[in-house]
Backbone as CSV, one residue per row, in Angstrom:
resi,resn,N_x,N_y,N_z,CA_x,CA_y,CA_z,C_x,C_y,C_z
1,MET,156.838,172.359,157.938,157.547,173.392,158.658,156.763,174.689,158.594
2,ASP,156.681,175.410,159.721,155.952,176.666,159.775,156.728,177.754,159.040
3,VAL,155.997,178.605,158.333,156.620,179.693,157.585,156.196,181.018,158.203
4,GLU,157.175,181.827,158.596,156.888,183.138,159.156,156.404,184.068,158.048
5,LYS,155.365,184.830,158.335,154.758,185.703,157.329,155.773,186.637,156.699
6,GLU,156.640,187.218,157.526,157.592,188.196,157.011,158.669,187.577,156.118
7,ALA,158.777,186.229,156.142,159.780,185.559,155.318,159.332,185.405,153.871
8,ILE,158.044,185.646,153.607,157.488,185.442,152.265,157.503,186.751,151.488
9,GLY,158.005,186.689,150.254,158.045,187.884,149.416,157.630,187.579,147.995
10,TYR,157.083,188.584,147.304,156.598,188.426,145.934,157.683,188.788,144.930
11,GLU,157.659,188.103,143.796,158.472,188.536,142.648,157.881,187.955,141.372
12,ASN,158.120,188.648,140.264,157.575,188.222,138.974,158.374,187.071,138.389
13,GLY,158.095,185.869,138.827,158.731,184.690,138.244,159.915,184.179,139.031
14,VAL,160.097,182.868,139.013,161.222,182.245,139.714,162.546,182.720,139.135
15,LEU,162.608,182.879,137.815,163.848,183.382,137.214,164.071,184.849,137.573
16,GLY,162.999,185.571,137.841,163.137,186.931,138.353,163.768,186.929,139.741
17,ILE,163.339,185.974,140.579,163.938,185.837,141.910,165.417,185.504,141.786
18,LEU,165.739,184.565,140.896,167.131,184.204,140.680,167.937,185.410,140.204
19,SER,167.384,186.172,139.269,168.089,187.356,138.769,168.371,188.344,139.893
20,SER,167.371,188.605,140.720,167.558,189.542,141.833,168.610,189.031,142.807
21,ALA,168.579,187.725,143.083,169.554,187.142,144.014,170.967,187.232,143.453
22,LEU,171.109,186.942,142.173,172.437,187.027,141.543,172.955,188.454,141.563
23,GLU,172.092,189.417,141.266,172.506,190.814,141.258,172.814,191.318,142.664
24,ALA,172.097,190.808,143.657,172.292,191.268,145.029,173.519,190.663,145.693
25,PHE,173.858,189.422,145.323,174.879,188.707,146.090,176.090,188.244,145.290
26,THR,176.122,188.498,143.987,177.277,188.115,143.180,177.645,189.260,142.237
27,SER,178.812,189.121,141.614,179.309,190.159,140.709,179.439,189.615,139.294
28,SER,179.504,190.508,138.329,179.698,190.121,136.942,180.965,189.290,136.804
29,GLY,180.844,188.157,136.088,181.986,187.276,135.898,182.204,186.272,137.010
30,GLU,181.407,186.348,138.077,181.592,185.446,139.222,181.132,184.035,138.886
31,ALA,181.817,183.055,139.443,181.507,181.647,139.209,180.300,181.221,140.029
32,ILE,179.339,180.555,139.370,178.113,180.069,139.997,178.006,178.568,139.755
33,LEU,177.708,177.811,140.800,177.633,176.354,140.700,176.250,175.896,140.259
34,VAL,176.211,174.999,139.264,174.981,174.324,138.858,175.273,172.836,138.736
35,GLN,174.205,172.038,138.626,174.361,170.599,138.404,173.632,170.233,137.110
36,SER,174.370,169.706,136.153,173.736,169.306,134.889,173.241,167.861,134.977
37,PRO,172.148,167.515,134.220,171.441,168.420,133.326,170.789,169.562,134.097
38,CYS,170.920,170.753,133.545,170.508,171.969,134.252,169.375,172.657,133.500
39,TYR,168.371,173.091,134.225,167.226,173.795,133.628,167.719,174.942,132.756
40,ILE,167.220,174.992,131.539,167.686,175.954,130.554,167.467,177.400,131.004
41,GLY,166.429,177.642,131.794,166.169,178.992,132.297,167.293,179.498,133.177
42,PHE,167.869,178.608,133.998,169.015,178.990,134.824,170.191,179.386,133.936
43,ILE,170.435,178.580,132.913,171.570,178.819,132.016,171.426,180.158,131.318
44,HIS,170.236,180.440,130.789,170.006,181.704,130.105,170.183,182.886,131.058
45,THR,169.645,182.766,132.273,169.744,183.857,133.243,171.199,184.124,133.613
46,LEU,171.950,183.072,133.858,173.361,183.231,134.211,174.149,183.858,133.066
47,ASN,173.906,183.396,131.863,174.603,183.962,130.703,174.219,185.421,130.475
48,ASN,172.927,185.718,130.594,172.464,187.085,130.355,173.038,188.071,131.370
49,LEU,173.293,187.591,132.588,173.837,188.454,133.635,175.365,188.411,133.689
50,GLY,175.969,187.674,132.770,177.424,187.666,132.691,178.108,186.893,133.797
51,ARG,177.422,185.887,134.346,178.053,185.042,135.357,178.737,183.840,134.682
52,LYS,179.681,183.257,135.371,180.430,182.109,134.851,179.806,180.825,135.379
53,ILE,179.336,179.977,134.488,178.680,178.731,134.883,179.730,177.663,135.169
54,ILE,179.670,177.120,136.379,180.525,175.994,136.762,179.622,174.788,137.005
55,ASP,179.826,173.762,136.221,178.940,172.599,136.244,179.549,171.450,137.042
56,SER,178.761,170.922,137.955,179.103,169.665,138.622,178.039,168.657,138.208
57,PRO,178.292,167.861,137.167,177.257,166.982,136.616,176.721,165.982,137.639
58,LEU,175.419,165.725,137.573,174.836,164.666,138.376,175.392,163.322,137.920
59,ILE,175.480,162.397,138.843,175.905,161.035,138.519,174.682,160.247,138.072
60,LYS,174.780,159.607,136.915,173.666,158.841,136.375,173.992,157.356,136.459
61,GLU,173.290,156.661,137.338,173.424,155.207,137.459,172.024,154.620,137.402
62,ASN,171.581,153.936,138.445,170.188,153.485,138.487,169.242,154.658,138.733
63,ASN,169.802,155.710,139.310,169.067,156.949,139.515,170.070,158.083,139.417
64,TRP,169.586,159.314,139.431,170.462,160.466,139.416,170.883,160.797,140.850
65,SER,172.140,161.191,141.031,172.606,161.543,142.369,173.626,162.674,142.287
66,LEU,173.785,163.383,143.383,174.749,164.475,143.472,176.158,163.912,143.639
67,ASP,177.114,164.537,142.987,178.519,164.147,143.108,179.166,165.082,144.132
68,TYR,179.077,164.711,145.399,179.522,165.595,146.476,181.014,165.908,146.393
69,GLU,181.811,164.923,146.040,183.251,165.142,145.931,183.551,166.184,144.854
70,ASP,182.870,166.058,143.721,183.086,167.011,142.634,182.542,168.389,142.995
71,ILE,181.398,168.437,143.676,180.823,169.709,144.104,181.813,170.486,144.959
72,GLU,182.375,169.814,145.960,183.327,170.497,146.845,184.599,170.890,146.096
73,LYS,185.048,170.018,145.217,186.242,170.294,144.423,186.045,171.547,143.565
74,LYS,184.870,171.653,142.923,184.587,172.806,142.058,184.441,174.085,142.901
75,ILE,183.802,173.995,144.062,183.628,175.160,144.930,184.984,175.723,145.338
76,ILE,185.900,174.829,145.706,187.239,175.266,146.131,188.022,175.834,144.951
77,LYS,188.036,175.112,143.852,188.831,175.504,142.681,188.409,176.859,142.134
78,HIS,187.092,177.125,142.095,186.592,178.347,141.462,186.152,179.400,142.479
79,ASN,186.440,179.165,143.747,186.114,180.122,144.806,184.635,180.521,144.748
80,ILE,183.776,179.521,144.731,182.338,179.721,144.543,181.651,180.079,145.862
81,HIS,180.734,181.069,145.785,179.962,181.465,146.958,178.459,181.563,146.664
82,PHE,178.038,181.007,145.519,176.611,181.001,145.175,176.345,179.738,144.370
83,ALA,175.364,178.951,144.838,175.019,177.698,144.160,173.525,177.655,143.878
84,ILE,173.181,177.108,142.716,171.780,176.885,142.355,171.447,175.416,142.589
85,PHE,170.372,175.189,143.313,169.919,173.844,143.656,168.475,173.716,143.187
86,CYS,168.125,172.608,142.555,166.776,172.411,142.018,166.132,171.206,142.700
87,SER,165.018,171.439,143.408,164.432,170.393,144.236,162.901,170.515,144.257
88,PRO,162.175,169.542,143.651,162.641,168.414,142.842,163.398,168.887,141.604
89,HIS,164.237,168.014,141.097,165.148,168.421,140.038,164.498,168.394,138.665
90,ASN,164.717,169.472,137.923,164.274,169.597,136.536,165.519,169.624,135.652
91,PRO,165.691,168.703,134.700,164.648,167.881,134.080,164.609,166.419,134.500
92,THR,165.431,165.987,135.473,165.528,164.545,135.740,164.378,164.004,136.575
93,GLY,163.719,164.871,137.355,162.634,164.412,138.217,163.082,163.823,139.539
94,ARG,164.370,163.955,139.890,164.806,163.437,141.190,164.167,164.224,142.328
95,VAL,163.653,163.514,143.318,163.168,164.120,144.552,164.212,163.809,145.617
96,TRP,164.954,164.819,146.016,166.092,164.604,146.913,165.639,164.202,148.304
97,LYS,166.351,163.277,148.901,166.087,162.847,150.274,166.759,163.815,151.245
98,LYS,166.278,163.790,152.494,166.771,164.738,153.493,168.286,164.640,153.664
99,GLU,168.795,163.417,153.716,170.238,163.259,153.932,171.049,163.770,152.743
100,GLU,170.487,163.693,151.546,171.185,164.216,150.371,171.260,165.737,150.425
101,ILE,170.139,166.366,150.785,170.117,167.817,150.899,171.049,168.274,152.013
102,GLN,171.021,167.561,153.139,171.859,167.936,154.274,173.341,167.876,153.921
103,LYS,173.725,166.860,153.178,175.134,166.722,152.786,175.551,167.865,151.865
104,PHE,174.655,168.258,150.971,174.930,169.395,150.083,175.051,170.689,150.889
105,ILE,174.125,170.888,151.810,174.149,172.101,152.648,175.404,172.141,153.509
106,ASP,175.828,170.995,154.022,177.039,170.952,154.857,178.257,171.441,154.076
107,ILE,178.342,171.057,152.812,179.453,171.519,151.965,179.349,173.031,151.756
108,CYS,178.128,173.510,151.517,177.929,174.940,151.313,178.264,175.737,152.579
109,LYS,177.909,175.203,153.720,178.249,175.862,154.984,179.756,175.918,155.176
110,LYS,180.425,174.836,154.894,181.879,174.738,155.066,182.613,175.794,154.250
111,HIS,182.066,176.115,153.073,182.760,177.036,152.170,182.001,178.350,151.975
112,ASP,181.045,178.634,152.848,180.305,179.896,152.840,179.647,180.160,151.482
113,VAL,178.815,179.200,151.064,178.121,179.298,149.781,176.639,179.573,150.026
114,LEU,176.126,180.629,149.408,174.705,180.937,149.465,173.960,180.020,148.505
115,VAL,172.797,179.512,148.921,172.052,178.539,148.112,170.753,179.159,147.611
116,PHE,170.563,179.092,146.287,169.274,179.422,145.677,168.590,178.103,145.367
117,SER,167.465,177.829,146.023,166.774,176.551,145.858,165.457,176.748,145.123
118,ASP,165.406,176.246,143.892,164.182,176.307,143.083,163.300,175.121,143.461
119,GLU,162.158,175.402,144.104,161.270,174.338,144.575,159.894,174.459,143.924
120,ILE,159.900,174.935,142.685,158.660,175.183,141.953,157.874,173.894,141.692
121,TRP,158.574,172.742,141.680,157.927,171.453,141.402,157.510,170.712,142.682
122,SER,157.559,171.369,143.814,157.400,170.671,145.093,156.050,170.000,145.289
123,ASP,155.012,170.453,144.588,153.678,169.840,144.707,153.552,168.554,143.898
124,LEU,154.470,168.341,142.956,154.293,167.276,141.968,155.303,166.160,142.185
125,VAL,154.971,165.255,143.113,155.836,164.111,143.418,154.985,162.844,143.466
126,ARG,155.640,161.720,143.188,154.948,160.438,143.259,154.676,160.079,144.723
127,LYS,153.683,159.239,144.948,153.235,158.921,146.309,154.335,158.328,147.180
128,GLU,155.254,157.571,146.575,156.301,156.918,147.356,157.435,157.867,147.726
129,ASN,157.327,159.146,147.318,158.360,160.138,147.603,157.768,161.318,148.362
130,THR,158.627,162.045,149.058,158.202,163.222,149.805,159.153,164.375,149.507
131,HIS,158.573,165.513,149.149,159.419,166.690,148.947,159.885,167.219,150.295
132,ILE,161.196,167.400,150.417,161.793,167.957,151.634,162.269,169.369,151.318
133,PRO,161.633,170.412,151.864,162.120,171.770,151.614,163.570,171.913,152.068
134,THR,164.374,172.518,151.251,165.796,172.664,151.578,165.983,173.362,152.912
135,GLN,165.164,174.361,153.181,165.303,175.128,154.426,164.921,174.339,155.669
136,SER,164.292,173.179,155.492,163.798,172.417,156.640,164.825,171.468,157.234
137,VAL,165.970,171.283,156.578,166.905,170.251,157.044,167.745,170.700,158.232
138,GLY,167.740,171.993,158.548,168.513,172.454,159.698,168.519,173.966,159.777
139,GLU,168.985,174.481,160.889,168.982,175.925,161.114,169.884,176.659,160.129
140,ASP,171.030,176.060,159.804,171.919,176.715,158.844,171.281,176.764,157.464
141,ALA,170.653,175.661,157.063,169.979,175.634,155.760,168.867,176.681,155.706
142,LYS,168.181,176.853,156.813,167.092,177.827,156.889,167.595,179.234,156.614
143,LYS,168.769,179.557,157.134,169.290,180.913,157.004,170.141,181.108,155.753
144,ARG,170.640,180.028,155.197,171.556,180.095,154.057,170.818,180.083,152.720
145,THR,169.553,179.711,152.730,168.839,179.404,151.497,167.806,180.452,151.117
146,ILE,167.815,180.806,149.837,166.734,181.571,149.225,165.890,180.562,148.446
147,ALA,164.676,180.307,148.909,163.821,179.297,148.288,162.779,179.972,147.408
148,ALA,162.619,179.456,146.190,161.689,180.043,145.227,160.553,179.083,144.913
149,TYR,159.338,179.601,144.914,158.142,178.808,144.661,157.214,179.569,143.709
150,ALA,156.273,178.831,143.110,155.251,179.450,142.268,154.151,178.428,142.011
151,PRO,152.935,178.895,141.742,151.847,177.976,141.399,151.837,177.626,139.909
152,SER,152.804,178.117,139.172,152.747,178.024,137.705,152.791,176.600,137.170
153,LYS,153.668,175.737,137.699,153.755,174.370,137.203,152.550,173.539,137.645
154,THR,152.210,173.655,138.924,151.139,172.835,139.486,149.782,173.184,138.897
155,PHE,149.510,174.481,138.762,148.171,174.930,138.369,148.133,175.574,136.977
156,ASN,149.230,175.459,136.228,149.295,175.999,134.864,148.974,177.492,134.840
157,LEU,149.629,178.238,135.750,149.378,179.673,135.881,150.573,180.515,135.445
158,ALA,151.461,179.941,134.637,152.678,180.663,134.247,152.358,181.988,133.558
159,GLY,151.262,182.039,132.822,150.901,183.255,132.109,150.589,184.426,133.024
160,LEU,150.272,184.143,134.290,149.993,185.211,135.254,151.240,185.659,136.013
161,VAL,152.350,184.986,135.775,153.692,185.412,136.177,154.022,185.270,137.667
162,GLY,153.124,185.575,138.599,153.455,185.706,140.009,154.137,184.519,140.657
163,SER,155.196,184.795,141.400,155.935,183.787,142.165,156.242,184.355,143.543
164,TYR,156.825,183.539,144.394,157.178,184.052,145.715,158.430,183.354,146.230
165,HIS,159.124,184.044,147.120,160.317,183.466,147.727,160.154,183.428,149.240
166,ILE,160.851,182.493,149.845,160.900,182.387,151.304,162.346,182.587,151.726
167,VAL,162.588,183.636,152.497,163.936,183.970,152.969,163.838,184.311,154.452
168,TYR,164.436,183.479,155.290,164.307,183.665,156.737,165.313,184.672,157.285
169,ASP,166.478,184.733,156.686,167.510,185.641,157.180,167.186,187.074,156.761
170,LYS,167.056,187.975,157.724,166.612,189.340,157.433,167.603,190.088,156.547
171,TYR,168.879,189.880,156.762,169.890,190.544,155.938,169.754,190.131,154.476
172,LEU,169.633,188.834,154.238,169.458,188.352,152.869,168.146,188.869,152.279
173,ARG,167.101,188.835,153.085,165.779,189.253,152.609,165.765,190.736,152.237
174,ASP,166.369,191.575,153.073,166.388,193.008,152.790,167.148,193.317,151.505
175,ARG,168.273,192.659,151.310,169.061,192.896,150.096,168.336,192.381,148.854
176,LEU,167.694,191.223,148.984,166.953,190.655,147.858,165.777,191.554,147.482
177,ASN,165.031,191.995,148.475,163.872,192.842,148.215,164.282,194.193,147.628
178,LYS,165.396,194.740,148.096,165.875,196.005,147.559,166.239,195.852,146.082
179,GLN,166.933,194.766,145.749,167.306,194.541,144.354,166.065,194.396,143.474
180,ALA,165.079,193.638,143.965,163.845,193.430,143.195,163.074,194.726,142.997
181,SER,163.175,195.633,143.957,162.405,196.877,143.901,162.959,197.869,142.882
182,LEU,164.151,197.635,142.378,164.780,198.602,141.471,164.086,198.676,140.123
183,SER,163.288,197.661,139.793,162.493,197.703,138.562,161.031,197.942,138.922
184,HIS,160.450,198.982,138.312,159.047,199.263,138.623,158.106,198.226,138.013
185,TYR,158.652,197.318,137.186,157.827,196.249,136.604,157.529,195.141,137.616
186,ASN,158.312,195.080,138.679,158.150,193.997,139.638,157.065,194.334,140.662
187,SER,155.865,194.537,140.186,154.729,194.819,141.052,153.755,193.649,140.989
188,PRO,153.086,193.353,142.094,152.154,192.219,142.091,151.051,192.392,141.072
189,ASN,150.758,191.325,140.380,149.644,191.265,139.430,148.423,190.813,140.223
190,ILE,147.398,191.654,140.283,146.243,191.350,141.135,145.574,190.037,140.746
191,LEU,145.579,189.712,139.447,144.996,188.447,139.005,145.826,187.263,139.505
192,SER,147.158,187.409,139.430,148.002,186.298,139.860,147.928,186.087,141.368
193,ILE,147.783,187.171,142.120,147.674,187.050,143.579,146.415,186.267,143.951
194,HIS,145.292,186.625,143.339,144.038,185.924,143.650,144.058,184.494,143.109
195,ALA,144.721,184.282,141.974,144.838,182.920,141.443,145.659,182.051,142.384
196,LEU,146.745,182.612,142.901,147.584,181.864,143.849,146.798,181.519,145.118
197,MET,146.088,182.496,145.644,145.299,182.257,146.855,144.217,181.212,146.604
198,GLY,143.614,181.286,145.422,142.580,180.313,145.094,143.137,178.918,144.893
199,ALA,144.342,178.846,144.315,144.958,177.544,144.062,145.278,176.817,145.364
200,TYR,145.802,177.561,146.333,146.216,176.921,147.587,145.093,176.929,148.622
201,CYS,143.956,176.404,148.223,142.823,176.221,149.127,142.438,174.742,149.087
202,LYS,141.353,174.375,149.789,140.948,172.977,149.863,140.642,172.403,148.480
203,ASP,139.937,173.139,147.653,139.621,172.651,146.307,140.893,172.446,145.490
204,GLY,141.836,173.354,145.665,143.102,173.217,144.962,143.861,171.981,145.392
205,LEU,143.833,171.691,146.692,144.511,170.509,147.217,143.911,169.238,146.635
206,ASP,142.587,169.184,146.578,141.914,168.012,145.994,142.306,167.850,144.530
207,TRP,142.351,168.965,143.812,142.705,168.915,142.388,144.133,168.417,142.198
208,VAL,145.063,168.897,143.040,146.462,168.474,142.932,146.601,166.981,143.217
209,SER,145.838,166.479,144.157,145.880,165.045,144.452,145.472,164.235,143.227
210,GLU,144.422,164.663,142.565,143.981,163.980,141.346,145.002,164.150,140.227
211,LEU,145.571,165.349,140.119,146.595,165.609,139.102,147.786,164.674,139.263
212,ASN,148.243,164.507,140.497,149.389,163.634,140.743,149.090,162.184,140.380
213,GLU,147.844,161.764,140.554,147.463,160.402,140.144,147.538,160.250,138.631
214,VAL,147.039,161.262,137.913,147.087,161.216,136.448,148.535,161.204,135.957
215,ILE,149.357,162.078,136.542,150.764,162.140,136.126,151.467,160.826,136.430
216,ALA,151.202,160.248,137.601,151.830,158.973,137.974,151.459,157.879,136.975
217,ASN,150.195,157.834,136.578,149.756,156.841,135.584,150.432,157.087,134.239
218,ASN,150.539,158.356,133.851,151.190,158.698,132.588,152.670,158.298,132.598
219,VAL,153.326,158.547,133.723,154.741,158.198,133.854,154.931,156.686,133.756
220,ASP,154.102,155.932,134.479,154.202,154.468,134.435,153.995,153.952,133.014
221,TYR,152.989,154.493,132.349,152.693,154.066,130.980,153.871,154.377,130.059
222,ALA,154.377,155.596,130.138,155.461,156.021,129.247,156.733,155.218,129.480
223,ILE,157.097,155.018,130.738,158.321,154.283,131.054,158.224,152.844,130.542
224,ASP,157.103,152.195,130.804,156.912,150.814,130.338,156.959,150.742,128.815
225,PHE,156.332,151.701,128.164,156.276,151.715,126.700,157.681,151.892,126.114
226,ILE,158.431,152.806,126.682,159.794,153.054,126.191,160.663,151.815,126.360
227,HIS,160.625,151.216,127.532,161.446,150.032,127.788,161.058,148.860,126.881
228,THR,159.777,148.796,126.527,159.286,147.685,125.704,159.548,147.893,124.214
229,HIS,159.360,149.118,123.743,159.318,149.352,122.300,160.470,150.179,121.728
230,PHE,161.146,150.973,122.547,162.151,151.893,122.001,163.553,151.430,122.395
231,LYS,164.067,150.430,121.701,165.397,149.900,121.994,166.455,150.975,121.753
232,GLY,167.306,151.171,122.741,168.363,152.166,122.620,168.022,153.503,123.250
233,ILE,166.763,153.684,123.652,166.360,154.910,124.354,166.371,154.626,125.850
234,GLU,167.165,155.373,126.582,167.296,155.171,128.026,166.573,156.276,128.787
235,VAL,165.897,155.908,129.860,165.214,156.893,130.693,165.130,156.351,132.112
236,ILE,165.356,157.214,133.080,165.203,156.873,134.494,163.852,157.401,134.951
237,LYS,163.082,156.566,135.613,161.745,156.960,136.048,161.817,158.154,137.004
238,PRO,161.145,159.253,136.665,161.186,160.434,137.536,160.365,160.230,138.808
239,GLU,160.902,160.721,139.924,160.210,160.638,141.206,159.269,161.822,141.419
240,GLY,159.454,162.865,140.622,158.627,164.056,140.710,158.599,164.768,139.373
241,THR,157.917,165.900,139.306,157.664,166.699,138.103,156.755,165.924,137.151
242,TYR,156.534,166.452,135.963,155.792,165.715,134.933,156.632,165.582,133.665
243,MET,157.959,165.582,133.862,158.874,165.504,132.736,159.562,164.147,132.639
244,LEU,159.880,163.758,131.397,160.785,162.646,131.141,162.030,163.211,130.473
245,TYR,163.183,162.626,130.782,164.426,163.071,130.156,165.059,161.865,129.477
246,LEU,164.906,161.806,128.159,165.331,160.648,127.377,166.782,160.783,126.926
247,ASP,167.551,159.727,127.066,168.915,159.667,126.541,168.888,158.815,125.278
248,CYS,169.178,159.439,124.148,169.073,158.766,122.848,170.424,158.290,122.313
249,THR,171.464,158.337,123.108,172.818,158.056,122.640,172.927,156.681,121.984
250,LYS,172.478,155.645,122.672,172.602,154.286,122.135,171.756,154.107,120.882
251,TYR,170.599,154.742,120.849,169.744,154.655,119.659,170.444,155.280,118.455
252,LEU,171.022,156.452,118.653,171.705,157.139,117.554,172.913,156.352,117.062
253,ASP,173.583,155.666,117.979,174.770,154.884,117.615,174.434,153.708,116.702
254,THR,173.195,153.242,116.772,172.819,152.044,116.010,171.838,152.329,114.869
255,HIS,171.532,153.598,114.632,170.609,153.966,113.555,171.208,155.104,112.730
256,ASP,170.884,155.115,111.474,171.413,156.124,110.558,170.565,157.394,110.627
257,ILE,170.672,158.099,111.769,169.883,159.312,111.992,170.623,160.203,112.979
258,THR,170.529,161.517,112.780,171.154,162.460,113.706,170.144,162.889,114.765
259,MET,170.637,163.552,115.792,169.756,164.046,116.845,168.764,165.063,116.278
260,ASP,169.226,165.946,115.434,168.332,166.943,114.837,167.247,166.278,113.993
261,GLU,167.627,165.265,113.242,166.655,164.562,112.408,165.619,163.834,113.253
262,LEU,166.056,163.248,114.357,165.135,162.548,115.249,164.125,163.517,115.856
263,LEU,164.594,164.660,116.312,163.705,165.665,116.888,162.670,166.140,115.863
264,LYS,163.125,166.432,114.650,162.225,166.908,113.600,161.222,165.830,113.191
265,LYS,161.666,164.586,113.212,160.790,163.479,112.842,159.612,163.372,113.812
266,GLY,159.899,163.491,115.103,158.826,163.438,116.090,157.809,164.543,115.882
267,VAL,158.294,165.773,115.682,157.397,166.913,115.480,156.581,166.740,114.189
268,HIS,157.229,166.212,113.168,156.545,166.003,111.895,155.320,165.099,112.056
269,TYR,155.431,164.116,112.950,154.319,163.193,113.165,153.448,163.588,114.360
270,GLY,153.543,164.856,114.737,152.596,165.409,115.699,152.936,165.218,117.158
271,VAL,154.194,164.871,117.474,154.617,164.746,118.875,155.572,165.904,119.177
272,CYS,155.089,166.873,119.920,155.903,168.047,120.253,156.739,167.744,121.486
273,TRP,158.033,167.542,121.267,158.958,167.307,122.373,160.058,168.341,122.305
274,GLN,160.887,168.393,123.344,161.862,169.474,123.479,163.282,168.949,123.365
275,ASP,164.087,169.656,122.612,165.507,169.345,122.519,166.122,169.426,123.910
276,GLY,166.682,168.323,124.388,167.247,168.288,125.735,168.689,168.731,125.819
277,ARG,169.320,168.983,124.689,170.743,169.340,124.689,171.051,170.674,125.362
278,PRO,170.176,171.687,125.243,170.462,172.943,125.947,170.485,172.809,127.468
279,PHE,170.036,171.673,127.994,170.103,171.422,129.434,171.490,170.898,129.840
280,MET,172.440,170.999,128.924,173.842,170.660,129.140,174.101,169.157,129.116
281,ASN,173.284,168.411,128.362,173.509,166.985,128.175,173.296,166.637,126.705
282,PRO,174.230,165.959,126.066,174.089,165.639,124.639,173.044,164.549,124.400
283,ASN,172.499,164.537,123.197,171.632,163.445,122.713,170.425,163.195,123.606
284,THR,169.802,164.240,124.075,168.687,164.091,125.016,167.433,164.813,124.536
285,ILE,166.292,164.338,125.031,164.986,164.934,124.735,164.208,165.054,126.037
286,ARG,163.543,166.195,126.229,162.664,166.377,127.386,161.228,166.298,126.910
287,MET,160.433,165.466,127.610,159.028,165.269,127.256,158.122,165.683,128.411
288,ASN,157.007,166.305,128.069,156.026,166.768,129.040,154.849,165.792,129.064
289,LEU,154.558,165.231,130.247,153.469,164.262,130.392,152.257,164.833,131.130
290,ALA,152.177,166.156,131.229,151.045,166.780,131.923,149.889,166.993,130.954
291,LEU,149.261,165.895,130.580,148.133,165.930,129.659,147.287,164.682,129.867
292,PRO,146.092,164.656,129.316,145.249,163.473,129.503,145.946,162.202,129.034
293,THR,145.706,161.099,129.736,146.374,159.835,129.434,146.108,159.387,128.002
294,SER,144.926,159.679,127.495,144.600,159.277,126.119,145.547,159.936,125.115
295,LEU,145.970,161.162,125.380,146.885,161.850,124.479,148.311,161.310,124.621
296,VAL,148.674,160.904,125.839,149.976,160.259,126.040,150.020,158.962,125.224
297,GLU,148.950,158.190,125.310,148.886,156.929,124.558,148.963,157.185,123.055
298,GLU,148.269,158.225,122.582,148.300,158.573,121.161,149.713,158.974,120.727
299,ALA,150.376,159.786,121.555,151.723,160.243,121.223,152.699,159.073,121.112
300,PHE,152.651,158.155,122.063,153.588,157.038,122.035,153.249,156.047,120.931
301,SER,151.980,155.970,120.574,151.597,155.133,119.437,152.212,155.687,118.144
302,ARG,152.182,157.009,118.003,152.777,157.633,116.820,154.289,157.453,116.811
303,LEU,154.909,157.611,117.975,156.360,157.436,118.052,156.758,156.013,117.654
304,LYS,155.976,155.035,118.124,156.266,153.624,117.794,156.080,153.355,116.325
305,GLU,155.023,153.889,115.726,154.704,153.585,114.334,155.572,154.339,113.335
306,PHE,155.864,155.615,113.663,156.475,156.461,112.637,157.903,156.936,112.951
307,VAL,158.309,156.917,114.223,159.579,157.559,114.590,160.654,156.547,114.972
308,PHE,160.354,155.680,115.927,161.349,154.716,116.378,161.189,153.353,115.679
């Protein structure tokens, strides 16, 4: 889809964009819709700004899916007019299909809900999947959505901070930009601007293609290893991102160990993984597979020998 130049705007970080959008379009104490498991950054931002988090949990079966009936029920019950959507989804790795996004947008249109769509992972999808920008599914989605992007995940540029948003509706864009301008800290970082421009060139595209192959191999290896060796650990193969989201519930039920002890045990043996519980799901771990395959193999070898 073609992007109009004037629709693109700079901001210091995707969470900075979210903060500006929340301040521009919602009030303190207002109910905001999320879908758990929910990225911890969203949760912290909402709490820090005094918004009320309303969760519509994803349905977990053979894959993760949106619970449309519950989404609409929560929107009506809590009089919601702002929803956070993550596409591809972090931490589950779901890459939403066009019809799934359209159904979500239709509900938001019906109840006049503004959509903040975090699409920071859009470059990192498996070959059998395609990222569908939320704004591309229809004219209403184009005007209803504030889409946030950054080169930070794809090119490991988080330290340079720079991100950008795409907002087609001029009214929304003017209010968002005005809110962002209220802090003199929100100025473009010249290094991040040139890094972004350099990343999205032909060489960058070639590098991302190779990166996605490495991540795909790492994901296949990890999923097979878990299913073979870690009885009681459940994981759904991610369609995008470089994260795994492990459900340890069955393992904990059959072993004399707590979630905290399991997390510490992994770190003790040199596997740095993340407590997944702050993402609003119990007994979970988030793992990062964006590293050389040899290190993935080493990590899982240690987990097999010393942890599980």
